[in-house]
N, C-alpha and C positions, 0 to 999 in steps of 0.2 A: 084286776086283770093279772094273770100269771102268764109264765113264758109260754106256757102250751097255747094260751089264748093268741099271745102274739105270733107264735108260729102258724096257728091255724089261719089268723088273718092275713099273714104274708103269703102261705100256700094258696089260699083263695084269691087273692088279689094278682099274684103273678103268673098262678098256674103251675107253679112248681110243685113236686112232691113235698109232703111233709118231712120227710127225711133231709131233703135238700134245704128246705126252709130252716129247718133245726140246726144243720150245720153251719147256715149263714148267721143265723142269731148267735150260736155259740161262737163262731170265729170273731163277730162283731165285739161281744162281749170280753173275749180274751185280748183282742186287740187293745181295747179300751183299758183292762187290768194290766197288760204288760206295759202299755206306755206310762200308765201312772206310777207303776213300780220302778221305772226306770228314770222317774222325776219329771217326766214330760207331761204337759197339759194337753187335752184334746178339747178342740173347739168344733163344734158343729153349728153352722150358720142356721139361724131361724129356729133352732131347737135349745142349745144350751152349751155350756162348758163343763167339762170334767176337770176339776183341778186339784193338785196337791196343797193342802195348807199344812203349814209347820205350827204345830202347838208348843208353846214355850213350858220350860220345867215349871212346876209348881208344888205347894205344899198341901196334902190332903190329909184328911183323918180317917183313921179305922175306928169307927165309935164302938165297935163291940168290944175292941182291946182297950180302947182310949188312949190310942196313940198316934201320932203324926208320922206321915210317910211322905218321901219325897216321891213325886210323880215325874219321871224324866221327859225330858223333850222328844216329842215324835211327830211323824207326819200322819196325815189321814186323807182320805179321798174326799173330795165335796162335789155337789153338783150345782150350779148356778143357771137357772133357765134364762133363755133369751127373752127379751122384752115383748116380742111379737107372741113367743110361747105363753108368756104370764097373760098378756091382754086377751088371748083367745079364750085361755082356761077361766079367766075372770068374767067374761061377757058370755059364756056357753053353760057353766056349770050351773045346775039348778040343786038346791039343798033339798035332800030327801025328808 
């Protein structure tokens, strides 16, 4: 499913124009991104949590040059689905 599919579903279910639905989806995603960029987690009950995880500094290898490099500590966004979300997907998804 793509963002366009999501916008179409929202427009069909709510009766909004596609442009209004697109603005709503874009605004939702921008809100999550800006909150995570500020270091704040986003919790959506029944859906999941968007959280910022901190990765520690580590040593990596550049195998083409056969050298070691230091990968600095950094933050990455992560999504953890809610238990009800996981259970629903687990019991409804059929393997193709």
